PyMOL Python script that loads the backbone (N, CA, C, O; Angstrom):
from pymol import cmd

cmd.read_pdbstr("""\
ATOM      1  N   MET A   1     -20.235 101.768-106.065  1.00  0.00           N
ATOM      2  CA  MET A   1     -21.517 101.887-106.707  1.00  0.00           C
ATOM      3  C   MET A   1     -22.606 101.474-105.708  1.00  0.00           C
ATOM      4  O   MET A   1     -22.494 100.423-105.077  1.00  0.00           O
ATOM      5  N   PRO A   2     -23.653 102.289-105.560  1.00  0.00           N
ATOM      6  CA  PRO A   2     -24.737 101.938-104.631  1.00  0.00           C
ATOM      7  C   PRO A   2     -25.549 100.759-105.163  1.00  0.00           C
ATOM      8  O   PRO A   2     -25.618 100.542-106.373  1.00  0.00           O
ATOM      9  N   PRO A   3     -26.164  99.998-104.256  1.00  0.00           N
ATOM     10  CA  PRO A   3     -26.965  98.855-104.713  1.00  0.00           C
ATOM     11  C   PRO A   3     -28.193  99.321-105.493  1.00  0.00           C
ATOM     12  O   PRO A   3     -28.721 100.410-105.269  1.00  0.00           O
ATOM     13  N   ILE A   4     -28.625  98.475-106.402  1.00  0.00           N
ATOM     14  CA  ILE A   4     -29.842  98.741-107.173  1.00  0.00           C
ATOM     15  C   ILE A   4     -31.004  98.124-106.409  1.00  0.00           C
ATOM     16  O   ILE A   4     -30.942  96.964-106.005  1.00  0.00           O
ATOM     17  N   THR A   5     -32.065  98.902-106.213  1.00  0.00           N
ATOM     18  CA  THR A   5     -33.245  98.384-105.527  1.00  0.00           C
ATOM     19  C   THR A   5     -34.455  98.457-106.449  1.00  0.00           C
ATOM     20  O   THR A   5     -34.468  99.212-107.421  1.00  0.00           O
ATOM     21  N   ILE A   6     -35.456  97.672-106.134  1.00  0.00           N
ATOM     22  CA  ILE A   6     -36.653  97.597-106.971  1.00  0.00           C
ATOM     23  C   ILE A   6     -37.896  97.754-106.109  1.00  0.00           C
ATOM     24  O   ILE A   6     -37.986  97.183-105.022  1.00  0.00           O
ATOM     25  N   SER A   7     -38.837  98.520-106.595  1.00  0.00           N
ATOM     26  CA  SER A   7     -40.179  98.569-106.035  1.00  0.00           C
ATOM     27  C   SER A   7     -41.108  98.040-107.117  1.00  0.00           C
ATOM     28  O   SER A   7     -40.952  98.364-108.294  1.00  0.00           O
ATOM     29  N   ALA A   8     -42.084  97.218-106.707  1.00  0.00           N
ATOM     30  CA  ALA A   8     -42.980  96.621-107.700  1.00  0.00           C
ATOM     31  C   ALA A   8     -44.426  96.708-107.235  1.00  0.00           C
ATOM     32  O   ALA A   8     -44.727  96.569-106.049  1.00  0.00           O
ATOM     33  N   GLY A   9     -45.297  96.938-108.179  1.00  0.00           N
ATOM     34  CA  GLY A   9     -46.730  96.897-107.918  1.00  0.00           C
ATOM     35  C   GLY A   9     -47.308  95.672-108.604  1.00  0.00           C
ATOM     36  O   GLY A   9     -47.029  95.423-109.777  1.00  0.00           O
ATOM     37  N   VAL A  10     -48.103  94.913-107.885  1.00  0.00           N
ATOM     38  CA  VAL A  10     -48.654  93.670-108.413  1.00  0.00           C
ATOM     39  C   VAL A  10     -50.167  93.720-108.327  1.00  0.00           C
ATOM     40  O   VAL A  10     -50.728  94.081-107.293  1.00  0.00           O
ATOM     41  N   ALA A  11     -50.823  93.358-109.414  1.00  0.00           N
ATOM     42  CA  ALA A  11     -52.288  93.287-109.428  1.00  0.00           C
ATOM     43  C   ALA A  11     -52.699  91.960-110.047  1.00  0.00           C
ATOM     44  O   ALA A  11     -52.073  91.473-110.988  1.00  0.00           O
ATOM     45  N   GLU A  12     -53.753  91.394-109.507  1.00  0.00           N
ATOM     46  CA  GLU A  12     -54.269  90.126-110.005  1.00  0.00           C
ATOM     47  C   GLU A  12     -55.558  90.377-110.762  1.00  0.00           C
ATOM     48  O   GLU A  12     -56.429  91.117-110.305  1.00  0.00           O
ATOM     49  N   LEU A  13     -55.668  89.759-111.912  1.00  0.00           N
ATOM     50  CA  LEU A  13     -56.872  89.881-112.715  1.00  0.00           C
ATOM     51  C   LEU A  13     -58.026  89.202-111.988  1.00  0.00           C
ATOM     52  O   LEU A  13     -57.927  88.035-111.608  1.00  0.00           O
ATOM     53  N   SER A  14     -59.113  89.931-111.796  1.00  0.00           N
ATOM     54  CA  SER A  14     -60.271  89.358-111.118  1.00  0.00           C
ATOM     55  C   SER A  14     -61.499  89.472-112.016  1.00  0.00           C
ATOM     56  O   SER A  14     -61.471  90.119-113.063  1.00  0.00           O
ATOM     57  N   GLU A  15     -62.558  88.836-111.582  1.00  0.00           N
ATOM     58  CA  GLU A  15     -63.776  88.805-112.383  1.00  0.00           C
ATOM     59  C   GLU A  15     -64.389  90.188-112.597  1.00  0.00           C
ATOM     60  O   GLU A  15     -65.057  90.418-113.605  1.00  0.00           O
ATOM     61  N   ASN A  16     -64.168  91.114-111.653  1.00  0.00           N
ATOM     62  CA  ASN A  16     -64.778  92.441-111.784  1.00  0.00           C
ATOM     63  C   ASN A  16     -63.968  93.386-112.673  1.00  0.00           C
ATOM     64  O   ASN A  16     -64.369  94.533-112.872  1.00  0.00           O
ATOM     65  N   MET A  17     -62.832  92.922-113.211  1.00  0.00           N
ATOM     66  CA  MET A  17     -62.048  93.727-114.145  1.00  0.00           C
ATOM     67  C   MET A  17     -62.500  93.390-115.556  1.00  0.00           C
ATOM     68  O   MET A  17     -62.455  92.232-115.973  1.00  0.00           O
ATOM     69  N   ASN A  18     -62.932  94.397-116.279  1.00  0.00           N
ATOM     70  CA  ASN A  18     -63.482  94.117-117.605  1.00  0.00           C
ATOM     71  C   ASN A  18     -62.507  94.389-118.742  1.00  0.00           C
ATOM     72  O   ASN A  18     -62.837  94.135-119.900  1.00  0.00           O
ATOM     73  N   ASN A  19     -61.307  94.902-118.440  1.00  0.00           N
ATOM     74  CA  ASN A  19     -60.343  95.120-119.514  1.00  0.00           C
ATOM     75  C   ASN A  19     -58.927  95.263-118.954  1.00  0.00           C
ATOM     76  O   ASN A  19     -58.732  95.391-117.745  1.00  0.00           O
ATOM     77  N   SER A  20     -57.956  95.239-119.844  1.00  0.00           N
ATOM     78  CA  SER A  20     -56.555  95.312-119.418  1.00  0.00           C
ATOM     79  C   SER A  20     -56.209  96.676-118.827  1.00  0.00           C
ATOM     80  O   SER A  20     -55.295  96.776-118.009  1.00  0.00           O
ATOM     81  N   GLU A  21     -56.916  97.714-119.222  1.00  0.00           N
ATOM     82  CA  GLU A  21     -56.652  99.049-118.674  1.00  0.00           C
ATOM     83  C   GLU A  21     -56.920  99.080-117.170  1.00  0.00           C
ATOM     84  O   GLU A  21     -56.175  99.706-116.417  1.00  0.00           O
ATOM     85  N   THR A  22     -57.967  98.417-116.743  1.00  0.00           N
ATOM     86  CA  THR A  22     -58.285  98.352-115.313  1.00  0.00           C
ATOM     87  C   THR A  22     -57.184  97.619-114.558  1.00  0.00           C
ATOM     88  O   THR A  22     -56.796  98.037-113.467  1.00  0.00           O
ATOM     89  N   LEU A  23     -56.680  96.535-115.128  1.00  0.00           N
ATOM     90  CA  LEU A  23     -55.596  95.778-114.511  1.00  0.00           C
ATOM     91  C   LEU A  23     -54.330  96.627-114.407  1.00  0.00           C
ATOM     92  O   LEU A  23     -53.681  96.645-113.361  1.00  0.00           O
ATOM     93  N   LEU A  24     -53.979  97.322-115.476  1.00  0.00           N
ATOM     94  CA  LEU A  24     -52.786  98.177-115.455  1.00  0.00           C
ATOM     95  C   LEU A  24     -52.925  99.316-114.459  1.00  0.00           C
ATOM     96  O   LEU A  24     -51.957  99.684-113.795  1.00  0.00           O
ATOM     97  N   ARG A  25     -54.120  99.874-114.353  1.00  0.00           N
ATOM     98  CA  ARG A  25     -54.360 100.952-113.399  1.00  0.00           C
ATOM     99  C   ARG A  25     -54.168 100.442-111.965  1.00  0.00           C
ATOM    100  O   ARG A  25     -53.603 101.146-111.129  1.00  0.00           O
ATOM    101  N   ALA A  26     -54.637  99.219-111.680  1.00  0.00           N
ATOM    102  CA  ALA A  26     -54.477  98.628-110.354  1.00  0.00           C
ATOM    103  C   ALA A  26     -53.001  98.379-110.043  1.00  0.00           C
ATOM    104  O   ALA A  26     -52.550  98.650-108.930  1.00  0.00           O
ATOM    105  N   ALA A  27     -52.252  97.869-111.011  1.00  0.00           N
ATOM    106  CA  ALA A  27     -50.822  97.625-110.812  1.00  0.00           C
ATOM    107  C   ALA A  27     -50.069  98.935-110.613  1.00  0.00           C
ATOM    108  O   ALA A  27     -49.155  99.006-109.791  1.00  0.00           O
ATOM    109  N   ASP A  28     -50.443  99.962-111.352  1.00  0.00           N
ATOM    110  CA  ASP A  28     -49.813 101.273-111.207  1.00  0.00           C
ATOM    111  C   ASP A  28     -50.080 101.842-109.823  1.00  0.00           C
ATOM    112  O   ASP A  28     -49.179 102.404-109.200  1.00  0.00           O
ATOM    113  N   GLN A  29     -51.300 101.704-109.339  1.00  0.00           N
ATOM    114  CA  GLN A  29     -51.648 102.189-108.002  1.00  0.00           C
ATOM    115  C   GLN A  29     -50.822 101.459-106.941  1.00  0.00           C
ATOM    116  O   GLN A  29     -50.333 102.073-105.993  1.00  0.00           O
ATOM    117  N   ALA A  30     -50.674 100.139-107.110  1.00  0.00           N
ATOM    118  CA  ALA A  30     -49.871  99.365-106.171  1.00  0.00           C
ATOM    119  C   ALA A  30     -48.407  99.805-106.206  1.00  0.00           C
ATOM    120  O   ALA A  30     -47.758  99.855-105.161  1.00  0.00           O
ATOM    121  N   LEU A  31     -47.882 100.120-107.375  1.00  0.00           N
ATOM    122  CA  LEU A  31     -46.509 100.597-107.497  1.00  0.00           C
ATOM    123  C   LEU A  31     -46.326 101.922-106.768  1.00  0.00           C
ATOM    124  O   LEU A  31     -45.318 102.116-106.089  1.00  0.00           O
ATOM    125  N   LEU A  32     -47.272 102.825-106.897  1.00  0.00           N
ATOM    126  CA  LEU A  32     -47.180 104.107-106.199  1.00  0.00           C
ATOM    127  C   LEU A  32     -47.157 103.913-104.685  1.00  0.00           C
ATOM    128  O   LEU A  32     -46.412 104.596-103.983  1.00  0.00           O
ATOM    129  N   VAL A  33     -47.959 102.997-104.185  1.00  0.00           N
ATOM    130  CA  VAL A  33     -47.974 102.706-102.746  1.00  0.00           C
ATOM    131  C   VAL A  33     -46.627 102.115-102.330  1.00  0.00           C
ATOM    132  O   VAL A  33     -46.079 102.496-101.296  1.00  0.00           O
ATOM    133  N   ALA A  34     -46.092 101.192-103.123  1.00  0.00           N
ATOM    134  CA  ALA A  34     -44.796 100.585-102.811  1.00  0.00           C
ATOM    135  C   ALA A  34     -43.697 101.638-102.767  1.00  0.00           C
ATOM    136  O   ALA A  34     -42.849 101.606-101.875  1.00  0.00           O
ATOM    137  N   LYS A  35     -43.700 102.566-103.712  1.00  0.00           N
ATOM    138  CA  LYS A  35     -42.681 103.625-103.733  1.00  0.00           C
ATOM    139  C   LYS A  35     -42.801 104.529-102.510  1.00  0.00           C
ATOM    140  O   LYS A  35     -41.788 104.945-101.948  1.00  0.00           O
ATOM    141  N   ARG A  36     -44.017 104.832-102.099  1.00  0.00           N
ATOM    142  CA  ARG A  36     -44.214 105.656-100.901  1.00  0.00           C
ATOM    143  C   ARG A  36     -43.719 104.959 -99.647  1.00  0.00           C
ATOM    144  O   ARG A  36     -43.307 105.616 -98.691  1.00  0.00           O
ATOM    145  N   ASN A  37     -43.758 103.619 -99.644  1.00  0.00           N
ATOM    146  CA  ASN A  37     -43.354 102.850 -98.467  1.00  0.00           C
ATOM    147  C   ASN A  37     -41.852 102.609 -98.383  1.00  0.00           C
ATOM    148  O   ASN A  37     -41.389 101.998 -97.420  1.00  0.00           O
ATOM    149  N   GLY A  38     -41.092 103.059 -99.342  1.00  0.00           N
ATOM    150  CA  GLY A  38     -39.644 102.974 -99.251  1.00  0.00           C
ATOM    151  C   GLY A  38     -39.015 101.940-100.164  1.00  0.00           C
ATOM    152  O   GLY A  38     -39.688 101.276-100.952  1.00  0.00           O
ATOM    153  N   ARG A  39     -37.711 101.827-100.033  1.00  0.00           N
ATOM    154  CA  ARG A  39     -36.924 100.953-100.901  1.00  0.00           C
ATOM    155  C   ARG A  39     -37.198  99.479-100.642  1.00  0.00           C
ATOM    156  O   ARG A  39     -37.671  99.083 -99.577  1.00  0.00           O
ATOM    157  N   ARG A  40     -36.880  98.680-101.664  1.00  0.00           N
ATOM    158  CA  ARG A  40     -37.019  97.218-101.595  1.00  0.00           C
ATOM    159  C   ARG A  40     -38.395  96.832-101.070  1.00  0.00           C
ATOM    160  O   ARG A  40     -38.523  96.153-100.052  1.00  0.00           O
ATOM    161  N   ASN A  41     -39.406  97.273-101.778  1.00  0.00           N
ATOM    162  CA  ASN A  41     -40.771  97.065-101.325  1.00  0.00           C
ATOM    163  C   ASN A  41     -41.618  96.512-102.456  1.00  0.00           C
ATOM    164  O   ASN A  41     -41.375  96.814-103.624  1.00  0.00           O
ATOM    165  N   ARG A  42     -42.593  95.718-102.119  1.00  0.00           N
ATOM    166  CA  ARG A  42     -43.598  95.289-103.080  1.00  0.00           C
ATOM    167  C   ARG A  42     -44.947  95.526-102.435  1.00  0.00           C
ATOM    168  O   ARG A  42     -45.082  95.467-101.213  1.00  0.00           O
ATOM    169  N   GLN A  43     -45.922  95.789-103.242  1.00  0.00           N
ATOM    170  CA  GLN A  43     -47.243  96.086-102.705  1.00  0.00           C
ATOM    171  C   GLN A  43     -48.304  95.473-103.591  1.00  0.00           C
ATOM    172  O   GLN A  43     -48.526  95.944-104.706  1.00  0.00           O
ATOM    173  N   PRO A  44     -48.977  94.410-103.108  1.00  0.00           N
ATOM    174  CA  PRO A  44     -50.086  93.872-103.902  1.00  0.00           C
ATOM    175  C   PRO A  44     -51.267  94.814-103.822  1.00  0.00           C
ATOM    176  O   PRO A  44     -51.525  95.410-102.777  1.00  0.00           O
ATOM    177  N   GLU A  45     -51.978  94.947-104.915  1.00  0.00           N
ATOM    178  CA  GLU A  45     -53.142  95.838-104.965  1.00  0.00           C
ATOM    179  C   GLU A  45     -54.397  95.007-104.753  1.00  0.00           C
ATOM    180  O   GLU A  45     -54.625  94.024-105.457  1.00  0.00           O
ATOM    181  N   ASN A  46     -55.204  95.402-103.787  1.00  0.00           N
ATOM    182  CA  ASN A  46     -56.471  94.733-103.531  1.00  0.00           C
ATOM    183  C   ASN A  46     -57.556  95.522-104.258  1.00  0.00           C
ATOM    184  O   ASN A  46     -57.923  96.615-103.827  1.00  0.00           O
ATOM    185  N   VAL A  47     -58.060  94.983-105.338  1.00  0.00           N
ATOM    186  CA  VAL A  47     -59.065  95.691-106.127  1.00  0.00           C
ATOM    187  C   VAL A  47     -60.432  95.011-106.042  1.00  0.00           C
ATOM    188  O   VAL A  47     -61.338  95.343-106.806  1.00  0.00           O
ATOM    189  N   ALA A  48     -60.578  94.087-105.142  1.00  0.00           N
ATOM    190  CA  ALA A  48     -61.851  93.394-105.001  1.00  0.00           C
ATOM    191  C   ALA A  48     -62.951  94.403-104.668  1.00  0.00           C
ATOM    192  O   ALA A  48     -62.793  95.245-103.784  1.00  0.00           O
ATOM    193  N   GLY A  49     -64.031  94.303-105.369  1.00  0.00           N
ATOM    194  CA  GLY A  49     -65.160  95.181-105.123  1.00  0.00           C
ATOM    195  C   GLY A  49     -65.072  96.538-105.761  1.00  0.00           C
ATOM    196  O   GLY A  49     -65.967  97.362-105.572  1.00  0.00           O
ATOM    197  N   SER A  50     -64.011  96.803-106.520  1.00  0.00           N
ATOM    198  CA  SER A  50     -63.917  98.123-107.161  1.00  0.00           C
ATOM    199  C   SER A  50     -64.407  98.088-108.571  1.00  0.00           C
ATOM    200  O   SER A  50     -64.397  99.113-109.254  1.00  0.00           O
TER     201      SER A  50
END
""", "prot")
cmd.dss("prot")
cmd.show_as("cartoon", "prot")
cmd.util.cbc("prot")
cmd.orient("prot")
């Protein structure tokens, strides 16, 4: 059986985020970047100033 790997997108709630949808969108974007970068990857999303 091949090993199970995980890619994760992480976003931190900041003052410029006004709702949970913005936070989820940032985490989703980070996950997409992590998946593009290959297996066993995590990618924090920098949303400062957005």
